[in-house]
mmCIF file as Biopython writes it, N, C-alpha, C and O atoms, coordinates in Angstrom:
data_model
#
loop_
_atom_site.group_PDB
_atom_site.id
_atom_site.type_symbol
_atom_site.label_atom_id
_atom_site.label_alt_id
_atom_site.label_comp_id
_atom_site.label_asym_id
_atom_site.label_entity_id
_atom_site.label_seq_id
_atom_site.pdbx_PDB_ins_code
_atom_site.Cartn_x
_atom_site.Cartn_y
_atom_site.Cartn_z
_atom_site.occupancy
_atom_site.B_iso_or_equiv
_atom_site.auth_seq_id
_atom_site.auth_asym_id
_atom_site.pdbx_PDB_model_num
ATOM 1   N N  . MET A ? 1  ? 0.874   -1.159 0.042  1.0 0.0 1  A 1 
ATOM 2   C CA . MET A ? 1  ? 0.030   0.010  -0.018 1.0 0.0 1  A 1 
ATOM 3   C C  . MET A ? 1  ? 0.919   1.236  -0.008 1.0 0.0 1  A 1 
ATOM 4   O O  . MET A ? 1  ? 1.877   1.329  0.761  1.0 0.0 1  A 1 
ATOM 5   N N  . SER A ? 2  ? 0.569   2.208  -0.910 1.0 0.0 2  A 1 
ATOM 6   C CA . SER A ? 2  ? 1.366   3.359  -0.957 1.0 0.0 2  A 1 
ATOM 7   C C  . SER A ? 2  ? 1.090   4.304  0.236  1.0 0.0 2  A 1 
ATOM 8   O O  . SER A ? 2  ? 0.066   4.094  0.886  1.0 0.0 2  A 1 
ATOM 9   N N  . LEU A ? 3  ? 1.883   5.299  0.579  1.0 0.0 3  A 1 
ATOM 10  C CA . LEU A ? 3  ? 1.701   6.178  1.581  1.0 0.0 3  A 1 
ATOM 11  C C  . LEU A ? 3  ? 0.354   6.951  1.375  1.0 0.0 3  A 1 
ATOM 12  O O  . LEU A ? 3  ? -0.425  7.168  2.302  1.0 0.0 3  A 1 
ATOM 13  N N  . GLN A ? 4  ? 0.148   7.341  0.098  1.0 0.0 4  A 1 
ATOM 14  C CA . GLN A ? 4  ? -1.140  8.076  -0.219 1.0 0.0 4  A 1 
ATOM 15  C C  . GLN A ? 4  ? -2.341  7.202  0.093  1.0 0.0 4  A 1 
ATOM 16  O O  . GLN A ? 4  ? -3.314  7.665  0.690  1.0 0.0 4  A 1 
ATOM 17  N N  . GLU A ? 5  ? -2.277  5.952  -0.304 1.0 0.0 5  A 1 
ATOM 18  C CA . GLU A ? 5  ? -3.425  5.086  -0.014 1.0 0.0 5  A 1 
ATOM 19  C C  . GLU A ? 5  ? -3.589  4.918  1.477  1.0 0.0 5  A 1 
ATOM 20  O O  . GLU A ? 5  ? -4.711  4.965  1.983  1.0 0.0 5  A 1 
ATOM 21  N N  . GLU A ? 6  ? -2.508  4.726  2.187  1.0 0.0 6  A 1 
ATOM 22  C CA . GLU A ? 6  ? -2.567  4.570  3.667  1.0 0.0 6  A 1 
ATOM 23  C C  . GLU A ? 6  ? -3.121  5.801  4.262  1.0 0.0 6  A 1 
ATOM 24  O O  . GLU A ? 6  ? -3.933  5.691  5.181  1.0 0.0 6  A 1 
ATOM 25  N N  . LEU A ? 7  ? -2.749  7.010  3.813  1.0 0.0 7  A 1 
ATOM 26  C CA . LEU A ? 7  ? -3.274  8.251  4.355  1.0 0.0 7  A 1 
ATOM 27  C C  . LEU A ? 7  ? -4.787  8.386  4.051  1.0 0.0 7  A 1 
ATOM 28  O O  . LEU A ? 7  ? -5.546  8.848  4.903  1.0 0.0 7  A 1 
ATOM 29  N N  . ARG A ? 8  ? -5.198  8.004  2.906  1.0 0.0 8  A 1 
ATOM 30  C CA . ARG A ? 8  ? -6.640  8.034  2.540  1.0 0.0 8  A 1 
ATOM 31  C C  . ARG A ? 8  ? -7.413  7.129  3.498  1.0 0.0 8  A 1 
ATOM 32  O O  . ARG A ? 8  ? -8.459  7.510  4.023  1.0 0.0 8  A 1 
ATOM 33  N N  . GLN A ? 9  ? -6.873  5.909  3.718  1.0 0.0 9  A 1 
ATOM 34  C CA . GLN A ? 9  ? -7.538  4.901  4.599  1.0 0.0 9  A 1 
ATOM 35  C C  . GLN A ? 9  ? -7.577  5.530  6.084  1.0 0.0 9  A 1 
ATOM 36  O O  . GLN A ? 9  ? -8.601  5.499  6.766  1.0 0.0 9  A 1 
ATOM 37  N N  . VAL A ? 10 ? -6.514  6.035  6.468  1.0 0.0 10 A 1 
ATOM 38  C CA . VAL A ? 10 ? -6.491  6.664  7.892  1.0 0.0 10 A 1 
ATOM 39  C C  . VAL A ? 10 ? -7.497  7.779  8.044  1.0 0.0 10 A 1 
ATOM 40  O O  . VAL A ? 10 ? -8.189  7.883  9.057  1.0 0.0 10 A 1 
ATOM 41  N N  . GLU A ? 11 ? -7.568  8.623  7.011  1.0 0.0 11 A 1 
ATOM 42  C CA . GLU A ? 11 ? -8.576  9.736  6.994  1.0 0.0 11 A 1 
ATOM 43  C C  . GLU A ? 11 ? -9.996  9.217  7.048  1.0 0.0 11 A 1 
ATOM 44  O O  . GLU A ? 11 ? -10.845 9.732  7.776  1.0 0.0 11 A 1 
ATOM 45  N N  . GLU A ? 12 ? -10.234 8.172  6.249  1.0 0.0 12 A 1 
ATOM 46  C CA . GLU A ? 12 ? -11.598 7.583  6.260  1.0 0.0 12 A 1 
ATOM 47  C C  . GLU A ? 12 ? -11.948 6.994  7.700  1.0 0.0 12 A 1 
ATOM 48  O O  . GLU A ? 12 ? -13.043 7.175  8.233  1.0 0.0 12 A 1 
ATOM 49  N N  . ASP A ? 13 ? -10.974 6.318  8.237  1.0 0.0 13 A 1 
ATOM 50  C CA . ASP A ? 13 ? -11.158 5.748  9.527  1.0 0.0 13 A 1 
ATOM 51  C C  . ASP A ? 13 ? -11.367 6.855  10.590 1.0 0.0 13 A 1 
ATOM 52  O O  . ASP A ? 13 ? -12.207 6.698  11.477 1.0 0.0 13 A 1 
ATOM 53  N N  . LEU A ? 14 ? -10.612 7.966  10.508 1.0 0.0 14 A 1 
ATOM 54  C CA . LEU A ? 14 ? -10.807 9.004  11.478 1.0 0.0 14 A 1 
ATOM 55  C C  . LEU A ? 14 ? -12.193 9.544  11.368 1.0 0.0 14 A 1 
ATOM 56  O O  . LEU A ? 14 ? -12.860 9.734  12.385 1.0 0.0 14 A 1 
ATOM 57  N N  . GLU A ? 15 ? -12.669 9.808  10.131 1.0 0.0 15 A 1 
ATOM 58  C CA . GLU A ? 15 ? -14.005 10.421 9.971  1.0 0.0 15 A 1 
ATOM 59  C C  . GLU A ? 15 ? -15.094 9.523  10.519 1.0 0.0 15 A 1 
ATOM 60  O O  . GLU A ? 15 ? -16.051 9.994  11.134 1.0 0.0 15 A 1 
ATOM 61  N N  . ARG A ? 16 ? -14.939 8.177  10.285 1.0 0.0 16 A 1 
ATOM 62  C CA . ARG A ? 16 ? -15.902 7.214  10.797 1.0 0.0 16 A 1 
ATOM 63  C C  . ARG A ? 16 ? -15.854 7.269  12.370 1.0 0.0 16 A 1 
ATOM 64  O O  . ARG A ? 16 ? -16.876 7.477  13.024 1.0 0.0 16 A 1 
ATOM 65  N N  . LEU A ? 17 ? -14.651 7.078  12.930 1.0 0.0 17 A 1 
ATOM 66  C CA . LEU A ? 17 ? -14.582 7.002  14.373 1.0 0.0 17 A 1 
ATOM 67  C C  . LEU A ? 17 ? -15.071 8.241  15.057 1.0 0.0 17 A 1 
ATOM 68  O O  . LEU A ? 17 ? -15.765 8.173  16.071 1.0 0.0 17 A 1 
ATOM 69  N N  . ARG A ? 18 ? -14.709 9.386  14.500 1.0 0.0 18 A 1 
ATOM 70  C CA . ARG A ? 18 ? -15.172 10.648 15.142 1.0 0.0 18 A 1 
ATOM 71  C C  . ARG A ? 18 ? -16.717 10.692 15.140 1.0 0.0 18 A 1 
ATOM 72  O O  . ARG A ? 18 ? -17.324 11.097 16.131 1.0 0.0 18 A 1 
ATOM 73  N N  . SER A ? 19 ? -17.313 10.297 14.090 1.0 0.0 19 A 1 
ATOM 74  C CA . SER A ? 19 ? -18.787 10.265 13.968 1.0 0.0 19 A 1 
ATOM 75  C C  . SER A ? 19 ? -19.348 9.386  15.011 1.0 0.0 19 A 1 
ATOM 76  O O  . SER A ? 19 ? -20.296 9.750  15.706 1.0 0.0 19 A 1 
ATOM 77  N N  . GLU A ? 20 ? -18.745 8.163  15.141 1.0 0.0 20 A 1 
ATOM 78  C CA . GLU A ? 20 ? -19.190 7.155  16.130 1.0 0.0 20 A 1 
ATOM 79  C C  . GLU A ? 20 ? -19.074 7.739  17.494 1.0 0.0 20 A 1 
ATOM 80  O O  . GLU A ? 20 ? -20.024 7.626  18.269 1.0 0.0 20 A 1 
ATOM 81  N N  . VAL A ? 21 ? -17.959 8.368  17.855 1.0 0.0 21 A 1 
ATOM 82  C CA . VAL A ? 21 ? -17.805 8.963  19.194 1.0 0.0 21 A 1 
ATOM 83  C C  . VAL A ? 21 ? -18.834 9.959  19.474 1.0 0.0 21 A 1 
ATOM 84  O O  . VAL A ? 21 ? -19.431 9.944  20.551 1.0 0.0 21 A 1 
ATOM 85  N N  . ALA A ? 22 ? -19.087 10.859 18.532 1.0 0.0 22 A 1 
ATOM 86  C CA . ALA A ? 22 ? -20.073 11.876 18.642 1.0 0.0 22 A 1 
ATOM 87  C C  . ALA A ? 22 ? -21.506 11.269 18.895 1.0 0.0 22 A 1 
ATOM 88  O O  . ALA A ? 22 ? -22.284 11.752 19.718 1.0 0.0 22 A 1 
ATOM 89  N N  . GLU A ? 23 ? -21.781 10.201 18.140 1.0 0.0 23 A 1 
ATOM 90  C CA . GLU A ? 23 ? -23.078 9.561  18.374 1.0 0.0 23 A 1 
ATOM 91  C C  . GLU A ? 23 ? -23.186 8.921  19.726 1.0 0.0 23 A 1 
ATOM 92  O O  . GLU A ? 23 ? -24.227 8.984  20.380 1.0 0.0 23 A 1 
ATOM 93  N N  . MET A ? 24 ? -22.049 8.273  20.164 1.0 0.0 24 A 1 
ATOM 94  C CA . MET A ? 24 ? -22.106 7.659  21.494 1.0 0.0 24 A 1 
ATOM 95  C C  . MET A ? 24 ? -22.353 8.706  22.622 1.0 0.0 24 A 1 
ATOM 96  O O  . MET A ? 24 ? -23.139 8.503  23.548 1.0 0.0 24 A 1 
ATOM 97  N N  . ARG A ? 25 ? -21.651 9.791  22.474 1.0 0.0 25 A 1 
ATOM 98  C CA . ARG A ? 25 ? -21.730 10.883 23.502 1.0 0.0 25 A 1 
ATOM 99  C C  . ARG A ? 25 ? -23.228 11.495 23.454 1.0 0.0 25 A 1 
ATOM 100 O O  . ARG A ? 25 ? -23.808 11.848 24.480 1.0 0.0 25 A 1 
ATOM 101 N N  . ARG A ? 26 ? -23.776 11.582 22.209 1.0 0.0 26 A 1 
ATOM 102 C CA . ARG A ? 26 ? -25.134 12.116 22.102 1.0 0.0 26 A 1 
ATOM 103 C C  . ARG A ? 26 ? -26.103 11.211 22.768 1.0 0.0 26 A 1 
ATOM 104 O O  . ARG A ? 26 ? -27.043 11.654 23.427 1.0 0.0 26 A 1 
ATOM 105 N N  . GLN A ? 27 ? -25.861 9.849  22.585 1.0 0.0 27 A 1 
ATOM 106 C CA . GLN A ? 27 ? -26.806 8.914  23.220 1.0 0.0 27 A 1 
ATOM 107 C C  . GLN A ? 27 ? -26.615 8.863  24.695 1.0 0.0 27 A 1 
ATOM 108 O O  . GLN A ? 27 ? -27.611 8.622  25.377 1.0 0.0 27 A 1 
ATOM 109 N N  . VAL A ? 28 ? -25.472 9.055  25.278 1.0 0.0 28 A 1 
ATOM 110 C CA . VAL A ? 28 ? -25.292 9.116  26.757 1.0 0.0 28 A 1 
ATOM 111 C C  . VAL A ? 28 ? -26.048 10.362 27.214 1.0 0.0 28 A 1 
ATOM 112 O O  . VAL A ? 28 ? -26.735 10.279 28.233 1.0 0.0 28 A 1 
ATOM 113 N N  . GLY A ? 29 ? -25.977 11.457 26.570 1.0 0.0 29 A 1 
ATOM 114 C CA . GLY A ? 29 ? -26.646 12.692 26.995 1.0 0.0 29 A 1 
ATOM 115 C C  . GLY A ? 29 ? -28.230 12.440 26.951 1.0 0.0 29 A 1 
ATOM 116 O O  . GLY A ? 29 ? -28.945 12.969 27.803 1.0 0.0 29 A 1 
ATOM 117 N N  . GLU A ? 30 ? -28.744 11.659 25.989 1.0 0.0 30 A 1 
ATOM 118 C CA . GLU A ? 30 ? -30.185 11.447 25.938 1.0 0.0 30 A 1 
ATOM 119 C C  . GLU A ? 30 ? -30.776 10.393 26.791 1.0 0.0 30 A 1 
ATOM 120 O O  . GLU A ? 30 ? -31.993 10.212 26.830 1.0 0.0 30 A 1 
ATOM 121 N N  . LEU A ? 31 ? -29.871 9.647  27.523 1.0 0.0 31 A 1 
ATOM 122 C CA . LEU A ? 31 ? -30.303 8.540  28.273 1.0 0.0 31 A 1 
ATOM 123 C C  . LEU A ? 31 ? -31.235 8.901  29.426 1.0 0.0 31 A 1 
ATOM 124 O O  . LEU A ? 31 ? -32.124 8.128  29.784 1.0 0.0 31 A 1 
ATOM 125 N N  . GLY A ? 32 ? -31.018 10.106 30.014 1.0 0.0 32 A 1 
ATOM 126 C CA . GLY A ? 32 ? -31.780 10.464 31.163 1.0 0.0 32 A 1 
ATOM 127 C C  . GLY A ? 32 ? -31.467 9.561  32.310 1.0 0.0 32 A 1 
ATOM 128 O O  . GLY A ? 32 ? -30.365 9.017  32.390 1.0 0.0 32 A 1 
ATOM 129 N N  . PRO A ? 33 ? -32.434 9.381  33.229 1.0 0.0 33 A 1 
ATOM 130 C CA . PRO A ? 33 ? -32.174 8.494  34.329 1.0 0.0 33 A 1 
ATOM 131 C C  . PRO A ? 33 ? -32.158 7.081  33.877 1.0 0.0 33 A 1 
ATOM 132 O O  . PRO A ? 33 ? -33.152 6.570  33.362 1.0 0.0 33 A 1 
ATOM 133 N N  . THR A ? 34 ? -31.038 6.439  34.062 1.0 0.0 34 A 1 
ATOM 134 C CA . THR A ? 34 ? -30.828 5.052  33.635 1.0 0.0 34 A 1 
ATOM 135 C C  . THR A ? 34 ? -29.904 4.391  34.500 1.0 0.0 34 A 1 
ATOM 136 O O  . THR A ? 34 ? -29.403 4.967  35.466 1.0 0.0 34 A 1 
ATOM 137 N N  . ASP A ? 35 ? -29.644 3.149  34.181 1.0 0.0 35 A 1 
ATOM 138 C CA . ASP A ? 35 ? -28.714 2.331  34.989 1.0 0.0 35 A 1 
ATOM 139 C C  . ASP A ? 35 ? -27.319 2.989  34.985 1.0 0.0 35 A 1 
ATOM 140 O O  . ASP A ? 35 ? -26.750 3.178  33.910 1.0 0.0 35 A 1 
ATOM 141 N N  . PRO A ? 36 ? -26.787 3.321  36.084 1.0 0.0 36 A 1 
ATOM 142 C CA . PRO A ? 36 ? -25.392 3.907  36.135 1.0 0.0 36 A 1 
ATOM 143 C C  . PRO A ? 36 ? -24.329 3.039  35.455 1.0 0.0 36 A 1 
ATOM 144 O O  . PRO A ? 36 ? -23.424 3.551  34.796 1.0 0.0 36 A 1 
ATOM 145 N N  . VAL A ? 37 ? -24.452 1.688  35.629 1.0 0.0 37 A 1 
ATOM 146 C CA . VAL A ? 37 ? -23.493 0.844  34.985 1.0 0.0 37 A 1 
ATOM 147 C C  . VAL A ? 37 ? -23.507 0.906  33.496 1.0 0.0 37 A 1 
ATOM 148 O O  . VAL A ? 37 ? -22.462 0.879  32.846 1.0 0.0 37 A 1 
ATOM 149 N N  . GLU A ? 38 ? -24.709 0.990  32.947 1.0 0.0 38 A 1 
ATOM 150 C CA . GLU A ? 38 ? -24.850 1.063  31.477 1.0 0.0 38 A 1 
ATOM 151 C C  . GLU A ? 38 ? -24.260 2.434  30.973 1.0 0.0 38 A 1 
ATOM 152 O O  . GLU A ? 38 ? -23.558 2.464  29.963 1.0 0.0 38 A 1 
ATOM 153 N N  . ARG A ? 39 ? -24.546 3.518  31.663 1.0 0.0 39 A 1 
ATOM 154 C CA . ARG A ? 39 ? -24.083 4.785  31.345 1.0 0.0 39 A 1 
ATOM 155 C C  . ARG A ? 39 ? -22.521 4.876  31.391 1.0 0.0 39 A 1 
ATOM 156 O O  . ARG A ? 39 ? -21.863 5.485  30.548 1.0 0.0 39 A 1 
ATOM 157 N N  . SER A ? 40 ? -22.012 4.226  32.434 1.0 0.0 40 A 1 
ATOM 158 C CA . SER A ? 40 ? -20.563 4.212  32.662 1.0 0.0 40 A 1 
ATOM 159 C C  . SER A ? 40 ? -19.909 3.405  31.485 1.0 0.0 40 A 1 
ATOM 160 O O  . SER A ? 40 ? -18.881 3.813  30.944 1.0 0.0 40 A 1 
ATOM 161 N N  . MET A ? 41 ? -20.493 2.330  31.134 1.0 0.0 41 A 1 
ATOM 162 C CA . MET A ? 41 ? -19.973 1.503  29.995 1.0 0.0 41 A 1 
ATOM 163 C C  . MET A ? 41 ? -19.899 2.283  28.636 1.0 0.0 41 A 1 
ATOM 164 O O  . MET A ? 41 ? -18.942 2.219  27.864 1.0 0.0 41 A 1 
ATOM 165 N N  . MET A ? 42 ? -21.006 3.010  28.449 1.0 0.0 42 A 1 
ATOM 166 C CA . MET A ? 42 ? -21.062 3.769  27.180 1.0 0.0 42 A 1 
ATOM 167 C C  . MET A ? 42 ? -20.036 4.896  27.212 1.0 0.0 42 A 1 
ATOM 168 O O  . MET A ? 42 ? -19.412 5.183  26.190 1.0 0.0 42 A 1 
ATOM 169 N N  . ILE A ? 43 ? -19.851 5.532  28.347 1.0 0.0 43 A 1 
ATOM 170 C CA . ILE A ? 43 ? -18.789 6.616  28.465 1.0 0.0 43 A 1 
ATOM 171 C C  . ILE A ? 43 ? -17.382 5.968  28.278 1.0 0.0 43 A 1 
ATOM 172 O O  . ILE A ? 43 ? -16.552 6.557  27.587 1.0 0.0 43 A 1 
ATOM 173 N N  . ASN A ? 44 ? -17.086 4.792  28.862 1.0 0.0 44 A 1 
ATOM 174 C CA . ASN A ? 44 ? -15.848 4.166  28.746 1.0 0.0 44 A 1 
ATOM 175 C C  . ASN A ? 44 ? -15.572 3.844  27.283 1.0 0.0 44 A 1 
ATOM 176 O O  . ASN A ? 44 ? -14.466 4.018  26.771 1.0 0.0 44 A 1 
ATOM 177 N N  . GLN A ? 45 ? -16.651 3.357  26.625 1.0 0.0 45 A 1 
ATOM 178 C CA . GLN A ? 45 ? -16.535 2.881  25.245 1.0 0.0 45 A 1 
ATOM 179 C C  . GLN A ? 45 ? -16.162 4.150  24.341 1.0 0.0 45 A 1 
ATOM 180 O O  . GLN A ? 45 ? -15.278 4.090  23.487 1.0 0.0 45 A 1 
ATOM 181 N N  . ALA A ? 46 ? -16.881 5.254  24.591 1.0 0.0 46 A 1 
ATOM 182 C CA . ALA A ? 46 ? -16.535 6.445  23.826 1.0 0.0 46 A 1 
ATOM 183 C C  . ALA A ? 46 ? -15.123 6.942  24.110 1.0 0.0 46 A 1 
ATOM 184 O O  . ALA A ? 46 ? -14.420 7.416  23.217 1.0 0.0 46 A 1 
ATOM 185 N N  . ASP A ? 47 ? -14.726 6.822  25.376 1.0 0.0 47 A 1 
ATOM 186 C CA . ASP A ? 47 ? -13.348 7.239  25.731 1.0 0.0 47 A 1 
ATOM 187 C C  . ASP A ? 47 ? -12.326 6.386  24.980 1.0 0.0 47 A 1 
ATOM 188 O O  . ASP A ? 47 ? -11.343 6.909  24.455 1.0 0.0 47 A 1 
ATOM 189 N N  . GLU A ? 48 ? -12.555 5.104  24.929 1.0 0.0 48 A 1 
ATOM 190 C CA . GLU A ? 48 ? -11.711 4.166  24.164 1.0 0.0 48 A 1 
ATOM 191 C C  . GLU A ? 48 ? -11.630 4.507  22.759 1.0 0.0 48 A 1 
ATOM 192 O O  . GLU A ? 48 ? -10.546 4.432  22.181 1.0 0.0 48 A 1 
ATOM 193 N N  . GLN A ? 49 ? -12.687 4.876  22.155 1.0 0.0 49 A 1 
ATOM 194 C CA . GLN A ? 49 ? -12.828 5.234  20.760 1.0 0.0 49 A 1 
ATOM 195 C C  . GLN A ? 49 ? -12.006 6.570  20.520 1.0 0.0 49 A 1 
ATOM 196 O O  . GLN A ? 49 ? -11.332 6.708  19.499 1.0 0.0 49 A 1 
ATOM 197 N N  . GLU A ? 50 ? -12.083 7.508  21.460 1.0 0.0 50 A 1 
ATOM 198 C CA . GLU A ? 50 ? -11.331 8.715  21.351 1.0 0.0 50 A 1 
ATOM 199 C C  . GLU A ? 50 ? -9.834  8.474  21.433 1.0 0.0 50 A 1 
ATOM 200 O O  . GLU A ? 50 ? -9.079  9.193  20.778 1.0 0.0 50 A 1 
ATOM 201 N N  . ILE A ? 51 ? -9.372  7.516  22.190 1.0 0.0 51 A 1 
ATOM 202 C CA . ILE A ? 51 ? -7.975  7.048  22.218 1.0 0.0 51 A 1 
ATOM 203 C C  . ILE A ? 51 ? -7.532  6.597  20.872 1.0 0.0 51 A 1 
ATOM 204 O O  . ILE A ? 51 ? -6.447  6.957  20.416 1.0 0.0 51 A 1 
ATOM 205 N N  . LEU A ? 52 ? -8.367  5.799  20.210 1.0 0.0 52 A 1 
ATOM 206 C CA . LEU A ? 52 ? -8.150  5.358  18.829 1.0 0.0 52 A 1 
ATOM 207 C C  . LEU A ? 52 ? -7.931  6.514  17.832 1.0 0.0 52 A 1 
ATOM 208 O O  . LEU A ? 52 ? -7.030  6.562  16.995 1.0 0.0 52 A 1 
ATOM 209 N N  . VAL A ? 53 ? -8.941  7.487  18.056 1.0 0.0 53 A 1 
ATOM 210 C CA . VAL A ? 53 ? -8.932  8.674  17.187 1.0 0.0 53 A 1 
ATOM 211 C C  . VAL A ? 53 ? -7.636  9.386  17.340 1.0 0.0 53 A 1 
ATOM 212 O O  . VAL A ? 53 ? -7.044  9.806  16.345 1.0 0.0 53 A 1 
ATOM 213 N N  . ASN A ? 54 ? -7.169  9.538  18.540 1.0 0.0 54 A 1 
ATOM 214 C CA . ASN A ? 54 ? -5.884  10.253 18.775 1.0 0.0 54 A 1 
ATOM 215 C C  . ASN A ? 54 ? -4.643  9.519  18.168 1.0 0.0 54 A 1 
ATOM 216 O O  . ASN A ? 54 ? -3.692  10.145 17.699 1.0 0.0 54 A 1 
ATOM 217 N N  . GLU A ? 55 ? -4.711  8.123  18.207 1.0 0.0 55 A 1 
ATOM 218 C CA . GLU A ? 55 ? -3.643  7.349  17.649 1.0 0.0 55 A 1 
ATOM 219 C C  . GLU A ? 55 ? -3.624  7.485  16.160 1.0 0.0 55 A 1 
ATOM 220 O O  . GLU A ? 55 ? -2.582  7.582  15.512 1.0 0.0 55 A 1 
ATOM 221 N N  . LEU A ? 56 ? -4.891  7.487  15.621 1.0 0.0 56 A 1 
ATOM 222 C CA . LEU A ? 56 ? -4.974  7.623  14.093 1.0 0.0 56 A 1 
ATOM 223 C C  . LEU A ? 56 ? -4.532  8.983  13.674 1.0 0.0 56 A 1 
ATOM 224 O O  . LEU A ? 56 ? -3.868  9.161  12.652 1.0 0.0 56 A 1 
ATOM 225 N N  . ASP A ? 57 ? -4.913  9.957  14.486 1.0 0.0 57 A 1 
ATOM 226 C CA . ASP A ? 57 ? -4.537  11.361 14.174 1.0 0.0 57 A 1 
ATOM 227 C C  . ASP A ? 57 ? -2.961  11.454 14.160 1.0 0.0 57 A 1 
ATOM 228 O O  . ASP A ? 57 ? -2.433  12.126 13.274 1.0 0.0 57 A 1 
ATOM 229 N N  . ALA A ? 58 ? -2.257  10.866 15.019 1.0 0.0 58 A 1 
ATOM 230 C CA . ALA A ? 58 ? -0.875  10.897 15.125 1.0 0.0 58 A 1 
ATOM 231 C C  . ALA A ? 58 ? -0.268  10.142 13.909 1.0 0.0 58 A 1 
ATOM 232 O O  . ALA A ? 58 ? 0.717   10.576 13.313 1.0 0.0 58 A 1 
ATOM 233 N N  . ARG A ? 59 ? -0.907  8.986  13.569 1.0 0.0 59 A 1 
ATOM 234 C CA . ARG A ? 59 ? -0.478  8.287  12.355 1.0 0.0 59 A 1 
ATOM 235 C C  . ARG A ? 59 ? -0.660  9.133  11.111 1.0 0.0 59 A 1 
ATOM 236 O O  . ARG A ? 59 ? 0.190   9.100  10.221 1.0 0.0 59 A 1 
ATOM 237 N N  . ARG A ? 60 ? -1.734  9.884  11.022 1.0 0.0 60 A 1 
ATOM 238 C CA . ARG A ? 60 ? -2.029  10.697 9.861  1.0 0.0 60 A 1 
ATOM 239 C C  . ARG A ? 60 ? -0.891  11.810 9.780  1.0 0.0 60 A 1 
ATOM 240 O O  . ARG A ? 60 ? -0.311  12.034 8.717  1.0 0.0 60 A 1 
ATOM 241 N N  . GLU A ? 61 ? -0.619  12.456 10.888 1.0 0.0 61 A 1 
ATOM 242 C CA . GLU A ? 61 ? 0.446   13.457 10.914 1.0 0.0 61 A 1 
ATOM 243 C C  . GLU A ? 61 ? 1.798   12.829 10.474 1.0 0.0 61 A 1 
ATOM 244 O O  . GLU A ? 61 ? 2.572   13.468 9.761  1.0 0.0 61 A 1 
ATOM 245 N N  . ASP A ? 62 ? 2.056   11.664 10.875 1.0 0.0 62 A 1 
ATOM 246 C CA . ASP A ? 62 ? 3.375   10.987 10.494 1.0 0.0 62 A 1 
ATOM 247 C C  . ASP A ? 62 ? 3.324   10.754 8.995  1.0 0.0 62 A 1 
ATOM 248 O O  . ASP A ? 62 ? 4.302   11.033 8.302  1.0 0.0 62 A 1 
ATOM 249 N N  . LEU A ? 63 ? 2.222   10.256 8.479  1.0 0.0 63 A 1 
ATOM 250 C CA . LEU A ? 63 ? 2.130   10.030 6.972  1.0 0.0 63 A 1 
ATOM 251 C C  . LEU A ? 63 ? 2.267   11.240 6.205  1.0 0.0 63 A 1 
ATOM 252 O O  . LEU A ? 63 ? 2.899   11.228 5.149  1.0 0.0 63 A 1 
ATOM 253 N N  . LEU A ? 64 ? 1.670   12.389 6.697  1.0 0.0 64 A 1 
ATOM 254 C CA . LEU A ? 64 ? 1.749   13.661 6.040  1.0 0.0 64 A 1 
ATOM 255 C C  . LEU A ? 64 ? 3.295   14.109 5.982  1.0 0.0 64 A 1 
ATOM 256 O O  . LEU A ? 64 ? 3.785   14.594 4.963  1.0 0.0 64 A 1 
ATOM 257 N N  . LYS A ? 65 ? 3.949   13.920 7.065  1.0 0.0 65 A 1 
ATOM 258 C CA . LYS A ? 65 ? 5.351   14.285 7.100  1.0 0.0 65 A 1 
ATOM 259 C C  . LYS A ? 65 ? 6.182   13.423 6.142  1.0 0.0 65 A 1 
ATOM 260 O O  . LYS A ? 65 ? 7.077   13.931 5.466  1.0 0.0 65 A 1 
ATOM 261 N N  . ARG A ? 66 ? 5.898   12.175 6.088  1.0 0.0 66 A 1 
ATOM 262 C CA . ARG A ? 66 ? 6.645   11.249 5.221  1.0 0.0 66 A 1 
ATOM 263 C C  . ARG A ? 66 ? 6.363   11.527 3.782  1.0 0.0 66 A 1 
ATOM 264 O O  . ARG A ? 66 ? 7.262   11.431 2.947  1.0 0.0 66 A 1 
ATOM 265 N N  . ILE A ? 67 ? 5.113   11.877 3.456  1.0 0.0 67 A 1 
ATOM 266 C CA . ILE A ? 67 ? 4.730   12.184 2.116  1.0 0.0 67 A 1 
ATOM 267 C C  . ILE A ? 67 ? 5.432   13.416 1.644  1.0 0.0 67 A 1 
ATOM 268 O O  . ILE A ? 67 ? 5.887   13.478 0.502  1.0 0.0 67 A 1 
ATOM 269 N N  . GLY A ? 68 ? 5.530   14.430 2.529  1.0 0.0 68 A 1 
ATOM 270 C CA . GLY A ? 68 ? 6.215   15.708 2.247  1.0 0.0 68 A 1 
ATOM 271 C C  . GLY A ? 68 ? 7.748   15.551 2.032  1.0 0.0 68 A 1 
ATOM 272 O O  . GLY A ? 68 ? 8.360   16.412 1.401  1.0 0.0 68 A 1 
ATOM 273 N N  . LYS A ? 69 ? 8.352   14.498 2.532  1.0 0.0 69 A 1 
ATOM 274 C CA . LYS A ? 69 ? 9.717   14.275 2.302  1.0 0.0 69 A 1 
ATOM 275 C C  . LYS A ? 69 ? 10.061  13.568 1.012  1.0 0.0 69 A 1 
ATOM 276 O O  . LYS A ? 69 ? 11.209  13.553 0.567  1.0 0.0 69 A 1 
ATOM 277 N N  . GLU A ? 70 ? 9.068   13.004 0.445  1.0 0.0 70 A 1 
ATOM 278 C CA . GLU A ? 70 ? 9.253   12.250 -0.804 1.0 0.0 70 A 1 
ATOM 279 C C  . GLU A ? 70 ? 9.629   13.189 -1.967 1.0 0.0 70 A 1 
ATOM 280 O O  . GLU A ? 70 ? 9.823   12.731 -3.093 1.0 0.0 70 A 1 
#
């Protein structure tokens, strides 16, 4: 896979994950009074997705630097 193709894939993944995180956070906000364990699990899941977003963002930056050096 070329660097350009990898960058395109990372950007697609970032867009998808950011959308999923936003949707999870929206759902948590709409739950109202609910089981605290369920709410906590959803928040933890969103936090884990945000960690992945940060890792992909760092990968994207690395790819952009590498492409710039070519």
